[in-house]
C-alpha positions in Angstrom: -9.5 4.1 -277.8 -8.0 3.4 -274.1 -9.6 0.6 -272.2 -11.1 2.1 -269.1 -11.9 -0.3 -266.4 -14.6 1.5 -264.3 -15.1 0.1 -260.8 -18.4 2.1 -260.2 -19.3 1.6 -256.6 -22.1 3.4 -254.9 -19.8 3.2 -251.5 -16.4 4.1 -251.6 -14.2 1.6 -249.7 -10.8 2.6 -248.4 -8.4 1.5 -250.8 -4.6 1.8 -250.5 -2.8 3.5 -253.7 0.9 2.6 -254.2 3.0 5.5 -255.8 6.0 4.6 -257.8 8.4 6.7 -260.0 9.1 5.7 -263.4 11.6 7.3 -265.9 10.2 8.7 -269.2 11.3 10.7 -272.3 9.7 13.8 -270.6 11.4 13.2 -267.2 10.3 11.4 -264.1 6.6 10.4 -263.3 4.9 9.7 -260.4 2.3 6.8 -260.9 -0.3 5.9 -258.6 -1.9 2.5 -258.7 -4.0 0.0 -257.1 -5.3 -3.7 -258.2 -8.0 -2.0 -260.3 -5.8 0.2 -262.2 -3.6 3.3 -262.6 -5.5 6.3 -260.7 -2.9 8.9 -260.7 -0.1 10.2 -263.1 2.1 13.1 -262.3 5.1 14.6 -264.1 7.6 15.4 -261.6 8.2 19.2 -260.9 11.1 18.7 -258.4 8.6 17.3 -255.7 9.4 14.5 -253.2 7.6 11.2 -252.8 5.8 12.3 -249.6 4.5 15.5 -251.4 3.1 13.6 -254.0 1.6 11.0 -251.8 0.1 13.7 -249.5 -1.5 15.3 -252.9 -2.9 11.9 -253.8 -4.3 11.2 -250.4 -6.1 14.7 -250.4 -7.4 14.3 -254.0 -8.6 10.6 -253.6 -9.3 10.7 -250.0 -7.5 7.3 -249.4 -3.9 6.2 -248.2 -1.1 6.5 -250.6 2.1 4.7 -250.0 5.5 4.4 -251.6 5.7 1.4 -253.6 8.3 -1.0 -252.6 10.4 -2.8 -255.3 9.3 -2.6 -259.2 5.5 -1.9 -259.9 3.6 -4.5 -261.7 4.5 -5.0 -265.4 1.3 -3.7 -266.5 1.9 -0.3 -264.8 5.4 -0.1 -266.6 3.8 -1.2 -269.9 1.1 1.4 -269.9 3.9 4.2 -269.7 6.1 2.6 -272.2 3.4 2.2 -274.7 2.4 5.7 -274.5 5.9 6.8 -275.2 6.6 4.3 -277.9 3.8 5.7 -280.0 1.6 2.5 -279.8 -2.0 2.6 -278.6 -2.5 2.5 -275.0 -5.8 0.4 -275.4 -4.7 -2.1 -272.8 -3.9 0.4 -270.2 -5.9 -0.3 -267.3 -7.3 2.9 -265.6 -9.5 3.1 -262.5 -11.9 5.9 -262.4 -14.1 4.8 -259.8 -13.3 7.7 -257.5 -14.4 10.2 -260.2 -18.0 11.5 -260.7 -20.0 10.3 -263.7 -19.5 13.6 -266.0 -15.6 13.3 -265.4 -15.7 9.6 -266.5 -17.7 10.7 -269.8 -15.3 13.5 -270.4 -12.2 11.3 -269.9 -13.6 8.2 -271.8 -14.4 10.9 -274.8 -10.9 12.3 -274.6 -9.2 8.8 -274.6 -11.0 8.2 -277.9 -9.0 11.2 -279.5 -6.6 9.5 -281.9 -2.8 9.8 -281.3 -1.5 12.7 -283.3 -4.9 14.4 -283.5 -6.6 17.3 -281.4 -10.1 18.2 -280.9 -11.9 21.2 -279.2 -13.3 21.7 -275.9 -16.6 22.1 -277.6 -16.0 19.1 -279.7 -15.5 17.0 -276.4 -18.9 18.8 -274.9 -20.9 17.5 -277.8 -19.3 14.0 -277.5 -20.7 13.5 -274.0 -24.1 14.9 -275.1 -23.7 18.4 -273.4 -22.8 20.8 -276.3 -23.1 23.8 -273.9 -20.7 22.7 -271.5 -17.4 23.4 -272.9 -16.3 25.1 -269.9 -17.4 22.3 -267.5 -15.4 19.9 -269.7 -12.3 22.5 -269.6 -12.5 22.2 -265.8 -12.7 18.4 -265.7 -9.7 18.2 -268.0 -8.1 20.6 -265.7 -8.4 18.1 -263.0 -7.4 15.0 -265.0 -5.7 12.6 -262.5 -4.2 10.7 -265.3 -2.6 12.9 -267.9 -1.1 11.2 -270.7 -3.0 8.1 -270.4 -6.1 10.3 -270.6 -4.8 12.6 -273.1 -6.1 16.1 -272.3 -3.1 17.5 -274.0 -5.1 16.5 -277.3 -7.8 19.2 -276.4 -7.3 22.7 -277.6 -9.3 25.8 -277.7 -11.8 26.5 -280.3 -9.2 28.8 -282.4 -6.8 26.0 -282.6 -4.4 27.2 -279.9 -2.6 25.2 -277.4 -4.5 26.4 -274.2 -3.9 25.8 -270.6 -2.0 22.6 -269.6 -1.3 21.7 -266.1 2.4 21.3 -267.0 2.4 24.3 -269.2 2.0 24.9 -272.8 5.5 24.0 -273.8 5.2 20.2 -272.5 1.8 20.1 -274.2 3.4 21.3 -277.4 6.1 18.6 -277.0 3.7 15.8 -276.2 1.6 16.5 -279.4 4.8 16.5 -281.4 5.9 13.2 -279.9 2.7 11.9 -281.3 3.0 13.3 -284.6 0.8 16.4 -284.5 1.8 19.8 -286.0 0.0 22.9 -285.0 -0.7 24.0 -288.5 -2.9 20.9 -288.8 -5.8 22.2 -287.0 -8.8 20.0 -287.8 -12.0 21.5 -289.3 -14.1 20.8 -286.1 -11.9 23.1 -284.1 -12.1 25.7 -286.7 -15.7 25.7 -286.8 -16.6 25.5 -283.0 
């Protein structure tokens, strides 16, 4: 389970996010972070840093600046651990800008073991809202930290890879990197 540092504040204080670029097996990643943790992760689709910073500012309603120099070791380590196949339990993720429901959904998604998948219905039941599979899907579609919050491990009730912000092929590739094979559909998906 990913360790999620929640900085739940009633009043959002203006907190600058620094954006860095890291190389990964799937290409370049833009990673947004501040002292409290990683707040944003985006797979590069040919964007420029200023485009990513602007999108981040719009999403989090805060300043986003390019990081100067190397990012902190804990940022690099979180990404390296994900791709090395190790648990990212020590990844410091800051979800303070999100709603309570989003934090619940992302916390449950973070508990899906590497190499396994679950359905949207399973995730809805995990957060105590069994009829909210569609709302769960919407929250996952807006996941600001894909990979570290593994929304790619959530599939539809028929066991199909379904809607991923970076495309179904990348979702399949990520799952294969984690050791999942699509023919291994778990019982909870087949019965959802």
